[in-house]
C-alpha positions as CSV (number, residue, x, y, z in Angstrom):
1,M,117.6,122.0,5.5
2,D,117.2,120.7,1.9
3,H,118.7,122.2,-1.3
4,K,116.3,121.2,-4.1
5,G,115.2,118.2,-2.1
6,R,118.8,117.0,-1.4
7,P,120.0,117.3,2.2
8,I,123.2,119.1,3.0
9,K,125.6,116.6,4.4
10,A,126.7,117.4,7.9
11,A,130.2,118.8,8.4
12,E,131.3,115.8,10.4
13,G,134.9,114.8,11.0
14,K,138.1,116.4,9.7
15,L,138.4,118.6,6.7
16,G,141.7,118.4,4.8
17,I,143.0,121.6,3.3
18,L,145.4,120.9,0.5
19,L,147.4,124.0,-0.3
20,V,149.4,124.3,-3.5
21,G,152.2,126.6,-2.3
22,L,153.4,127.0,1.3
23,G,154.6,130.6,1.0
24,A,153.5,133.9,2.4
25,V,149.7,133.5,1.7
26,A,149.4,129.9,2.9
27,T,151.5,130.3,6.1
28,T,149.7,133.5,7.0
29,F,146.4,131.6,6.6
30,I,147.5,128.7,8.7
31,A,149.1,130.9,11.4
32,G,146.0,133.0,11.5
33,V,143.6,130.1,11.9
34,E,145.7,128.6,14.7
35,S,146.0,132.0,16.4
36,V,142.2,132.3,16.3
37,K,141.7,128.8,17.7
38,K,144.0,129.7,20.6
39,K,142.0,132.9,21.1
40,V,145.1,135.1,20.9
41,R,143.8,137.0,17.8
42,K,140.5,137.7,16.0
43,P,139.7,136.5,12.4
44,I,139.4,140.0,11.0
45,G,138.6,140.0,7.3
46,S,136.7,136.6,7.3
47,L,133.0,136.7,6.4
48,T,132.5,133.1,7.5
49,Q,133.8,133.9,11.0
50,L,132.7,137.5,11.7
51,G,130.0,138.1,9.1
52,H,126.3,138.4,10.0
53,I,123.5,137.7,7.6
54,R,120.0,139.3,7.7
55,L,117.0,137.0,7.6
56,G,113.5,138.3,7.0
57,K,112.3,141.9,7.4
58,R,114.4,144.6,9.0
59,T,111.7,144.9,11.7
60,E,112.4,141.3,12.8
61,N,116.0,142.0,13.8
62,K,117.2,138.6,12.8
63,N,121.0,138.8,12.0
64,P,122.7,135.6,12.9
65,L,126.4,135.0,12.2
66,V,126.9,133.2,8.8
67,R,128.5,130.3,10.6
68,E,125.5,130.0,12.9
69,L,123.1,129.8,9.9
70,V,125.2,127.7,7.5
71,P,126.6,124.3,8.5
72,L,130.3,125.1,7.9
73,A,133.3,123.1,9.1
74,R,134.7,124.1,12.4
75,L,138.2,125.6,12.6
76,E,139.1,122.9,15.1
77,D,138.5,120.3,12.3
78,L,140.9,121.7,9.7
79,V,144.0,119.7,8.8
80,Y,146.6,121.1,6.5
81,G,148.7,119.6,3.8
82,A,150.8,121.3,1.2
83,W,153.1,121.1,-1.8
84,D,155.9,123.6,-2.4
85,I,159.0,124.0,-4.5
86,F,161.1,124.6,-1.4
87,P,161.4,122.1,1.5
88,D,160.9,124.6,4.3
89,S,158.5,123.7,7.0
90,G,155.5,125.9,7.6
91,Y,157.2,127.7,10.4
92,E,160.4,128.2,8.5
93,A,158.5,129.5,5.5
94,A,156.5,131.9,7.7
95,C,159.6,133.2,9.2
96,K,161.2,133.9,5.8
97,S,157.9,135.5,4.6
98,G,158.1,138.0,7.4
99,V,154.3,138.7,7.5
100,I,153.4,137.5,11.0
101,P,155.3,139.2,13.8
102,R,157.8,136.7,15.4
103,D,156.2,136.9,18.9
104,L,152.8,135.9,17.5
105,L,154.4,133.3,15.1
106,D,156.1,131.6,18.0
107,Q,152.7,131.1,19.7
108,V,151.8,128.8,16.8
109,K,155.3,127.5,16.1
110,E,154.4,123.9,16.9
111,D,151.3,124.0,14.7
112,L,153.4,125.2,11.7
113,S,156.5,123.2,12.3
114,H,155.0,119.8,11.6
115,I,153.7,120.9,8.2
116,N,156.4,119.8,5.7
117,P,155.6,120.3,2.1
118,M,155.4,117.5,-0.4
119,P,157.6,117.8,-3.5
120,A,155.9,119.9,-6.0
121,V,155.0,119.6,-9.7
122,Y,157.1,122.3,-11.3
123,D,157.8,123.6,-14.8
124,E,160.2,126.5,-15.0
125,K,158.8,127.6,-18.3
126,Y,155.7,128.8,-16.4
127,V,157.5,130.4,-13.4
128,R,160.9,131.5,-14.7
129,K,162.2,133.7,-11.9
130,I,162.2,131.0,-9.1
131,R,164.8,128.2,-8.8
132,S,163.2,125.2,-7.1
133,T,164.8,122.7,-4.7
134,N,161.8,120.5,-3.8
135,V,160.2,119.0,-6.9
136,K,159.0,115.7,-8.2
137,K,161.6,114.0,-10.3
138,I,159.0,112.8,-12.8
139,D,159.1,113.8,-16.4
140,N,155.8,112.7,-17.8
141,K,152.8,114.9,-16.9
142,M,150.3,112.1,-16.6
143,D,152.7,110.4,-14.2
144,Q,153.0,113.7,-12.3
145,A,149.2,113.9,-12.0
146,L,149.1,110.3,-10.7
147,A,151.8,111.1,-8.2
148,V,149.8,114.1,-6.9
149,M,146.8,111.7,-6.6
150,K,148.9,109.4,-4.6
151,D,149.9,112.3,-2.3
152,I,146.3,113.1,-1.8
153,E,145.4,109.5,-0.9
154,N,148.4,109.3,1.5
155,F,147.4,112.6,3.2
156,K,143.9,111.3,3.7
157,V,144.9,108.1,5.3
158,K,147.7,109.5,7.4
159,N,145.6,112.3,8.8
160,K,142.3,110.4,8.9
161,V,140.4,113.2,7.2
162,D,136.8,112.7,6.1
163,R,136.7,115.4,3.3
164,M,139.2,117.5,1.4
165,T,139.4,120.6,-0.8
166,M,142.3,122.0,-2.7
167,I,143.3,125.7,-3.2
168,W,146.1,127.3,-5.2
169,C,148.2,129.7,-3.1
170,A,151.3,129.5,-5.3
171,S,152.8,131.9,-7.8
172,T,151.3,133.3,-11.0
173,E,152.1,131.2,-14.0
174,A,153.1,132.6,-17.4
175,Y,150.2,133.7,-19.6
176,C,148.5,131.1,-21.6
177,T,145.2,130.6,-23.4
178,V,143.0,127.6,-24.2
179,Q,144.8,125.3,-26.7
180,D,143.5,122.1,-28.4
181,E,144.6,120.1,-25.4
182,Q,142.2,122.0,-23.1
183,K,139.1,121.9,-25.4
184,N,137.8,118.6,-24.0
185,L,138.8,116.1,-21.4
186,K,139.9,113.4,-23.8
187,S,142.3,115.7,-25.5
188,F,143.6,116.9,-22.1
189,E,144.3,113.4,-20.9
190,E,146.1,112.7,-24.2
191,G,148.1,115.9,-23.7
192,L,149.1,114.7,-20.2
193,K,150.3,111.4,-21.6
194,N,152.1,113.0,-24.5
195,N,153.8,115.6,-22.2
196,S,152.2,118.6,-23.9
197,P,154.0,121.9,-23.3
198,H,150.7,123.6,-23.2
199,I,149.6,122.0,-19.9
200,P,151.0,124.0,-16.9
201,P,151.5,122.6,-13.3
202,S,148.3,124.3,-12.0
203,Q,146.2,122.2,-14.4
204,I,148.0,119.0,-13.3
205,Y,147.0,119.8,-9.6
206,A,143.4,120.6,-10.6
207,Y,143.1,117.4,-12.7
208,A,144.5,115.3,-9.8
209,A,142.1,117.0,-7.3
210,M,139.0,116.4,-9.4
211,K,140.0,112.9,-10.4
212,S,140.3,112.3,-6.6
213,G,136.8,113.7,-6.1
214,I,137.6,117.0,-4.5
215,G,136.9,120.6,-5.5
216,Y,139.5,123.1,-6.6
217,A,139.8,126.8,-5.9
218,N,142.2,129.0,-7.9
219,G,143.8,131.9,-6.0
220,A,145.9,133.0,-9.0
221,P,145.0,134.4,-12.4
222,N,146.2,131.2,-14.0
223,L,144.0,129.6,-16.7
224,T,143.7,126.3,-14.8
225,T,140.1,125.2,-14.5
226,D,138.7,128.0,-16.7
227,C,138.8,125.8,-19.8
228,P,136.3,123.3,-21.3
229,A,138.4,120.2,-20.4
230,L,138.6,120.7,-16.7
231,L,135.0,122.0,-16.5
232,E,133.9,118.8,-18.2
233,L,135.9,116.9,-15.5
234,S,134.3,118.9,-12.7
235,H,130.9,117.9,-13.9
236,E,131.8,114.3,-14.6
237,K,133.2,113.9,-11.1
238,G,130.5,116.1,-9.4
239,V,132.9,118.5,-7.8
240,P,132.9,122.3,-7.5
241,T,135.5,124.8,-8.8
242,S,136.0,128.5,-8.4
243,G,138.4,131.2,-9.3
244,K,140.4,133.2,-10.4
245,D,142.9,135.4,-8.5
246,F,142.3,136.4,-4.9
247,K,140.8,139.9,-4.8
248,T,143.3,141.8,-2.6
249,G,145.1,145.1,-2.6
250,Q,144.6,147.5,-5.5
251,T,141.9,145.5,-7.3
252,L,139.9,145.3,-4.1
253,M,140.0,149.2,-4.0
254,K,138.9,149.3,-7.6
255,T,135.8,147.2,-7.0
256,I,134.9,149.4,-4.0
257,I,135.6,152.8,-5.6
258,A,134.4,152.2,-9.2
259,P,130.8,151.2,-8.3
260,G,130.5,154.4,-6.3
261,L,131.7,156.6,-9.1
262,R,129.3,154.8,-11.6
263,A,126.4,155.1,-9.1
264,R,126.9,158.9,-9.2
265,Y,127.4,158.9,-13.0
266,L,130.8,160.5,-12.8
267,G,132.9,160.1,-15.9
268,I,136.4,158.6,-16.0
269,N,139.0,159.5,-18.6
270,G,141.8,157.6,-17.1
271,W,142.8,155.2,-14.3
272,Y,146.5,154.7,-13.8
273,S,147.6,152.0,-11.3
274,T,151.1,151.1,-10.2
275,N,152.4,148.9,-7.4
276,I,155.7,148.1,-5.7
277,L,156.2,144.9,-3.8
278,G,159.2,142.8,-2.9
279,N,158.0,139.3,-1.9
280,R,158.2,136.1,-4.0
281,D,155.0,137.2,-5.8
282,G,156.8,140.4,-6.9
283,E,159.8,138.5,-8.0
284,V,157.7,136.1,-10.1
285,L,155.7,139.0,-11.6
286,D,159.0,140.7,-12.7
287,D,158.9,138.2,-15.6
288,P,156.9,139.7,-18.5
289,D,154.9,136.5,-19.2
290,S,153.8,136.1,-15.6
291,F,153.0,139.8,-15.4
292,K,150.8,139.4,-18.5
293,T,148.7,136.9,-16.7
294,K,148.2,139.2,-13.7
295,E,147.7,142.3,-16.0
296,V,144.8,140.7,-17.8
297,S,143.2,139.8,-14.5
298,K,143.7,143.3,-13.0
299,L,142.6,145.1,-16.2
300,S,139.3,143.2,-16.5
301,V,137.4,144.5,-13.5
302,L,136.6,148.1,-14.6
303,E,134.9,147.2,-17.9
304,T,132.2,145.1,-16.4
305,I,131.6,147.5,-13.5
306,L,131.5,150.7,-15.6
307,Q,130.0,149.1,-18.8
308,P,131.3,151.6,-21.3
309,Q,129.1,150.1,-24.0
310,I,126.1,151.3,-22.1
311,Y,127.7,154.6,-20.9
312,P,129.9,155.8,-23.8
313,D,129.7,159.4,-22.7
314,L,131.1,158.5,-19.3
315,Y,133.5,155.7,-19.9
316,G,133.9,155.2,-23.7
317,N,137.3,156.8,-23.8
318,L,138.7,155.4,-20.5
319,Y,142.4,154.7,-20.5
320,H,143.3,152.0,-18.0
321,K,146.9,151.3,-17.2
322,V,148.4,148.8,-14.7
323,Q,152.0,148.4,-13.6
324,I,153.7,146.2,-11.1
325,N,157.3,146.8,-10.0
326,Y,159.5,144.4,-8.1
327,Y,161.1,146.3,-5.2
328,P,162.9,143.9,-2.8
329,P,163.3,146.3,0.2
330,R,159.5,146.2,0.7
331,G,159.2,142.5,1.2
332,D,155.5,141.6,1.7
333,N,154.6,145.3,2.3
334,K,152.9,146.2,-0.9
335,E,152.1,149.8,-1.9
336,G,149.6,150.7,-4.6
337,W,149.1,154.1,-6.1
338,D,146.0,155.0,-8.2
339,N,145.4,158.2,-10.1
340,I,141.9,158.6,-11.4
341,D,141.0,161.4,-13.9
342,L,137.3,162.2,-13.4
343,L,134.7,164.1,-15.3
344,G,132.0,165.9,-13.4
345,W,129.1,168.1,-14.3
346,L,129.4,169.7,-17.8
347,G,132.5,167.6,-18.3
348,L,134.6,169.6,-15.9
349,P,137.8,167.7,-14.6
350,M,138.5,166.4,-11.1
351,Q,141.0,163.9,-9.7
352,L,141.0,161.2,-7.1
353,K,144.3,159.7,-5.8
354,I,144.6,156.6,-3.7
355,N,147.7,155.4,-1.9
356,F,147.1,151.9,-0.4
357,L,149.9,150.6,1.8
358,C,148.6,147.1,2.1
359,R,149.8,143.5,2.9
360,D,148.6,141.1,0.2
361,S,149.1,138.1,2.4
362,I,147.1,139.6,5.3
363,L,144.3,140.5,2.9
364,A,144.4,137.0,1.2
365,A,144.6,134.8,4.3
366,P,140.9,135.3,5.3
367,L,139.8,134.8,1.7
368,V,141.6,131.4,1.8
369,L,139.7,130.5,5.0
370,D,136.3,131.5,3.6
371,L,136.9,129.8,0.3
372,V,137.9,126.4,1.7
373,L,134.9,126.5,4.0
374,F,132.5,127.5,1.3
375,M,134.0,125.0,-1.3
376,D,133.5,122.3,1.3
377,L,129.9,123.4,1.8
378,A,129.3,123.3,-2.0
379,Q,130.7,119.8,-2.2
380,R,128.5,118.6,0.7
381,I,125.5,120.1,-1.0
382,G,126.4,118.3,-4.2
383,L,127.2,121.3,-6.4
384,K,129.5,120.9,-9.3
385,G,131.2,123.1,-11.9
386,I,131.6,126.8,-11.6
387,Q,130.6,128.4,-8.3
388,E,129.8,131.9,-9.4
389,W,128.4,132.8,-6.0
390,L,132.0,132.9,-4.8
391,S,132.9,135.7,-7.2
392,F,133.1,138.0,-4.2
393,Y,136.6,136.6,-3.5
394,Y,138.1,136.9,-7.0
395,K,139.6,139.4,-9.4
396,S,138.5,137.4,-12.5
397,P,135.5,135.4,-11.5
398,M,134.7,132.3,-13.5
399,V,131.3,132.3,-15.2
400,K,129.4,130.1,-17.6
401,E,130.3,130.7,-21.3
402,G,128.2,133.5,-22.7
403,L,127.9,135.4,-19.4
404,Y,130.0,138.4,-18.4
405,P,131.5,138.2,-15.0
406,E,130.0,140.5,-12.3
407,N,132.8,142.5,-10.7
408,H,130.8,144.9,-8.7
409,L,131.8,144.1,-5.1
410,F,128.4,144.9,-3.5
411,I,126.4,142.9,-6.1
412,Q,128.8,140.1,-5.5
413,E,128.2,140.3,-1.7
414,M,124.4,140.3,-2.3
415,K,124.7,137.3,-4.6
416,L,126.8,135.4,-2.0
417,K,124.5,136.1,0.9
418,N,121.3,135.4,-1.2
419,T,122.9,132.1,-2.2
420,L,123.4,131.1,1.4
421,R,119.8,132.1,2.1
422,Y,118.7,129.9,-0.8
423,F,120.8,126.9,0.5
424,M,119.1,127.2,3.9
425,G,115.6,127.7,2.6
426,E,115.4,131.4,3.7
427,E,113.7,134.2,1.9
428,Q,115.8,136.2,-0.6
429,I,116.5,139.8,0.4
430,T,115.8,142.3,-2.4
431,H,116.0,145.6,-0.4
432,L,112.8,146.8,-2.1
433,G,111.2,147.8,1.2
434,M,107.9,149.1,-0.3
435,D,105.9,146.8,2.0
436,Y,107.0,148.8,5.0
437,Y,105.2,151.9,3.7
438,E,102.2,150.3,2.0
439,S,101.0,148.2,5.0
């Protein structure tokens, strides 16, 4: 099929998955994919593997799997590479993370054991709570970027991969905003050469990826590619980017519940959210600057869903509070509590309480799979810059300047599936349905 007259390149050969971070999320993703390939488990949570997509009218009953309609890379063709601030192999890291049961993990031990992380680019000013033991001993940031590019080239040659994509699965960095160095590409490259303190490690990875001609997906709320300089680079190099922050846990629940409350025009006075978790993510977020980055991401979703500027009587006085508490005994077992103070008919009060005992890594792993496959698809189509159609997977979707992000989960799903139909030359689904009754 053609996309605007340009053919979609076939998904031939090996696809290299470059993971920044080989912790709980990345190892759960790899172990999961390898378990699916061995047919010992199902890829639950993955749209690309289990999702169907309707084509044409309801009366036609055409509902192929997404992976049957769209030319995605096969799981058998995925090859993994990673950077991490600890030297543990994929198997050792998975054991320490404690997400995958050991009996299942041992079935994919060989697949994980040969994944040894490359030394990482690390700046303790951006992740203060973790002490690294496997980092590049290079001081200059441009030299760090060049070293990552060399890692990418070596990985490509060693593993004989045909295509690559990069995804951030590491910790949340300290909060930062766009500075002069990030306002255009020339200033950014000067900032790298001059060792600017305003350029975090995530931007060094993204720069190296794009300069190497590969796309970059951001699974954390870090600024990274959401700035003019790196968006300029993504267009210059013709590569896609998407982000920010995997939509898992409590925020996933918000983007499911909030659209339903708004659809029924129920008012909300307050939405209080608190979490406990004990993994490396929780330890990192115990630092106020890293928590600020996550807080901004988690707070942003309700405003664009509820639109208080349009519905001041319903949401104009909404008080939204988010807390995250590091609690080591829970490990990767996260617990999120939400208290929602509602207003019903005549302004009479009601309450909704949610207690979600979730596993962030289990929820994130299928998102990593879908994103790397869709980012590879976007690159084979020739798309560049922000891929807003992938907002479905993110807490803080990137959008073009001047647009507000769409956080309504069901609108995001419709946008994603209609985009896939568009790529394949299929009719858009509007759900109008009037023609069924007028014919």
